[in-house]
Backbone bond lengths (Angstrom), bond angles and torsions (degrees), N, CA, C in turn:
res aa  C-N    CA-C-N  psi(-1)  N-CA   C-N-CA  omega(-1)  CA-C   N-CA-C  phi
1 M - - - 1.454 - - 1.522 109.92 -
2 N 1.283 115.90 140.20 1.454 120.37 -179.59 1.514 112.94 -97.24
3 N 1.301 116.93 -19.21 1.449 121.26 -173.73 1.516 109.85 -109.61
4 Y 1.338 116.32 123.52 1.463 120.41 179.61 1.516 111.37 -59.44
5 G 1.318 116.40 -41.51 1.463 120.64 -179.34 1.510 112.47 -59.71
6 E 1.326 116.08 -43.31 1.464 120.30 177.83 1.520 111.17 -62.67
7 A 1.327 116.08 -40.17 1.472 120.78 -179.80 1.521 110.61 -66.32
8 I 1.326 116.57 -40.93 1.465 120.77 179.18 1.527 109.85 -65.24
9 K 1.327 116.73 -42.68 1.467 121.04 177.81 1.526 110.85 -63.93
10 Y 1.311 116.53 -42.04 1.459 121.45 179.44 1.523 110.63 -56.94
11 Q 1.340 117.15 -46.14 1.468 120.16 -179.22 1.520 111.11 -63.82
12 R 1.330 117.24 -39.22 1.463 120.26 179.63 1.540 109.70 -65.05
13 E 1.317 116.28 -46.14 1.452 119.55 179.91 1.520 111.90 -65.78
14 L 1.321 116.73 -36.38 1.457 121.19 176.49 1.524 110.79 -61.24
15 A 1.338 116.46 -37.16 1.465 121.38 177.94 1.526 112.15 -76.05
16 G 1.337 116.58 -14.48 1.464 119.92 177.11 1.506 114.50 73.42
17 I 1.343 116.26 33.88 1.474 119.13 179.19 1.524 110.18 -122.35
18 S 1.313 114.67 156.70 1.463 120.66 179.49 1.533 110.33 -83.61
19 I 1.302 114.10 165.68 1.470 119.43 176.05 1.522 109.94 -59.87
20 L 1.317 117.13 -41.73 1.466 121.16 -179.68 1.532 111.64 -62.43
21 E 1.332 116.43 -44.29 1.464 119.37 178.28 1.525 111.02 -61.89
22 L 1.333 116.81 -44.86 1.460 120.63 179.68 1.515 111.29 -62.39
23 S 1.309 116.99 -40.91 1.467 120.18 -178.97 1.517 111.38 -59.32
24 K 1.329 116.18 -39.89 1.468 120.76 179.14 1.521 110.81 -68.95
25 K 1.329 116.88 -36.69 1.469 120.62 -177.49 1.526 113.17 -69.68
26 I 1.354 116.63 -35.49 1.462 118.58 -175.26 1.524 113.84 -107.14
27 G 1.335 117.20 -1.21 1.457 120.86 173.16 1.517 115.94 78.29
28 T 1.315 116.53 45.73 1.466 120.70 173.93 1.516 107.33 -142.78
29 S 1.314 116.41 174.84 1.461 119.64 -178.44 1.532 110.17 -82.37
30 H 1.325 114.93 154.89 1.463 118.94 176.33 1.523 110.61 -66.32
31 Q 1.335 116.81 -26.47 1.466 120.50 176.37 1.524 111.04 -64.03
32 N 1.335 116.55 -41.04 1.467 120.22 178.29 1.530 110.37 -60.60
33 I 1.306 115.94 -47.23 1.462 119.20 -178.39 1.517 110.33 -62.32
34 S 1.303 116.80 -41.37 1.461 120.67 178.10 1.530 110.91 -60.97
35 R 1.329 117.44 -42.06 1.466 121.04 178.02 1.518 110.91 -64.63
36 W 1.324 117.38 -39.76 1.474 120.40 178.34 1.522 109.58 -61.72
37 E 1.327 116.07 -46.77 1.467 120.61 -176.50 1.513 112.20 -66.22
38 R 1.325 117.69 -31.29 1.459 121.04 178.04 1.522 112.23 -82.81
39 G 1.331 116.54 -5.77 1.449 120.92 178.95 1.525 114.04 78.03
40 E 1.322 116.50 15.91 1.463 120.92 179.49 1.519 111.96 -77.38
41 V 1.333 115.06 -33.37 1.468 122.69 -177.04 1.525 107.73 -138.12
42 T 1.307 116.17 142.67 1.464 120.79 174.54 1.523 108.86 -95.48
43 P 1.322 118.63 129.57 1.460 119.85 179.75 1.530 110.86 -66.20
44 S 1.311 115.50 151.15 1.464 120.21 176.48 1.531 109.24 -64.58
45 I 1.295 115.33 160.95 1.473 119.47 178.57 1.531 110.30 -60.46
46 D 1.318 117.53 -33.53 1.467 120.64 177.88 1.524 111.25 -60.24
47 F 1.340 116.26 -43.68 1.454 118.73 178.89 1.520 111.93 -73.67
48 C 1.311 117.62 -31.07 1.461 119.88 174.49 1.524 110.02 -62.03
49 V 1.314 117.21 -42.33 1.463 120.95 177.77 1.526 109.96 -64.48
50 K 1.349 117.64 -42.43 1.454 120.28 178.07 1.529 111.06 -60.88
51 L 1.329 116.41 -43.24 1.461 120.35 179.12 1.534 111.17 -63.20
52 A 1.327 116.61 -47.33 1.463 120.88 -179.67 1.526 110.59 -61.60
53 N 1.307 116.83 -43.03 1.471 120.04 178.04 1.527 111.09 -64.23
54 F 1.314 116.53 -42.68 1.467 120.16 179.51 1.533 110.93 -59.48
55 Y 1.318 116.71 -43.95 1.469 120.99 -178.42 1.528 112.77 -82.77
56 G 1.339 117.45 -12.51 1.467 120.70 -178.70 1.518 112.52 71.54
57 I 1.344 115.68 37.64 1.457 121.27 -178.12 1.528 109.68 -129.74
58 S 1.323 116.17 170.38 1.454 120.81 176.54 1.529 110.26 -80.99
59 L 1.322 115.79 164.24 1.461 119.33 175.01 1.513 111.20 -62.28
60 D 1.327 117.33 -36.28 1.465 120.30 176.74 1.532 111.01 -59.54
61 E 1.323 115.76 -44.36 1.468 119.40 178.83 1.529 110.77 -65.30
62 L 1.318 116.57 -38.53 1.454 121.03 -179.23 1.514 111.94 -57.67
63 I 1.326 116.67 -41.77 1.467 119.20 -176.13 1.535 112.63 -95.32
64 G 1.328 115.68 6.65 1.456 119.58 176.06 1.506 114.55 75.92
65 R 1.327 116.52 24.27 1.463 120.60 -179.34 1.514 110.21 -84.62
66 D 1.321 115.22 128.70 1.447 120.41 174.94 1.508 108.18 -88.25
67 I 1.298 117.33 127.47 1.454 121.98 -179.72 1.528 108.46 -87.42
68 K 1.303 116.22 120.78 1.461 121.68 179.35 1.522 109.76 -95.78
69 T 1.300 116.15 135.06 1.462 119.61 176.27 1.527 107.93 -91.96
70 P 1.339 117.44 142.46 1.458 120.65 178.91 1.519 110.97 -62.30
71 S 1.314 115.52 144.15 1.483 119.65 179.81 1.504 111.06 -81.48
């Protein structure tokens, strides 16, 4: 994925929760999450860590980054 917002939305949808539910779980407004998912605003590193911890994934996975191994 090239877009952080799309990757963040993908993880939320994969978990099967609404924006409102997620906002309550990580302590931010549903408006913030909506802005992140639309790519209007980038979440702070603190919220990225909260999201990754909530989903049980790495920060790389959260933003849709594929880790390449050296050849």
